[in-house]
N, C-alpha and C positions, 0 to 999 in steps of 0.2 A: 339160354337166350332171354335177353332183357328187352322188356316192353318199354322201358323208359329211355327216351331219346334226348340227346343234348339239345337244349332250346337255341343254341348259338350255331350249331352246324348241321343239326339233325342226324348226328351219328348215334348208332345204337351200342357204341364201344365205350360204356360208361362203368364206373366202378364206385361203390358205396363207400363213402369215408366215415368217420367218427361223427354221428350224428349229435352227440351230447354237447361238445365243447366248441362247436364252429362259431357261435354267436352268443356265447353266454353273457357277454357283457354289452349286447345290443341295447338294452334300455338305458344303461348309463351313458353310452354315446349319444343316444337319442335326447336325454334329458340336457346334456350339455348344448345341443343346438336350439330345441324348441321349449325349453323350460319356461314357465311363465314370468320368471325373472329376466331371462334373456328377451323374451317377447315384449315385456314391459320396457325395457331400455330401447328396443327398436322401434315401439309404439311411440315413446317419447321423441325420438329423433325425427320420425316421419311428422309427427304433430308439430314439432318446432319448425320444419321446412314448410308445412302447410300453413302456418299462422295459426294453429289452434293451441289451446293449452296443452303442455306437456302432461298434466294431471289426466286429461281426457285421453290421450295417447296412451298413457301407461295402463290406465284402466282397461281400455280395449285390447291392448296387449296381454294382459294378464288373463282375460277371458279368453281369447284366442289360443294362448299358449296352453291354458288349462284344457281346452276342447281338445287340441292337436294332441296332447299328451294321452288323455283318455282314449281317444279314438284309436291312436297308434298302439296302446296298450291292447286294447280289445283285438284289434286286428292281429297283432303279433301272437297273442295267446290262442286265438281261435284257429289262425291259419298256419302261422310260420313256426310256433314252438314245437308242433308235431312233426314238422316236415323232415324228411331224411335228406341228408347231405350226399351229393354225388360229384365226381370229377369227371370230364369228359377225356378220354385216353387219347383222342386224336387233336383236340384243340386246346386241351388242358385248362379249360375254363370251369370254375367250381359253380354249381348250381343247387338248388334245393328242390325237392319234389314233395309236395303236399300228399299226405295219405287220403 
């Protein structure tokens, strides 16, 4: 009997899947979205529309992007990297369960 329930349908019919490879490239995907470079470009665009110097927007974007990467890396390593991967046998939704 499993004490783990599906967070989507609250079913207790779940099966553990391969925990090691499910999100191995998580950080690479995250880096493409919120990297300091991407955030600098976004900051430049916002600054231009707001009538502020693009250099200021790029600087703010780099700082925000760096903070987001550090915080997300910390959260991933602390909580999600040790999580076990499951799939619900009723609704077929995959989910992670932190140890």
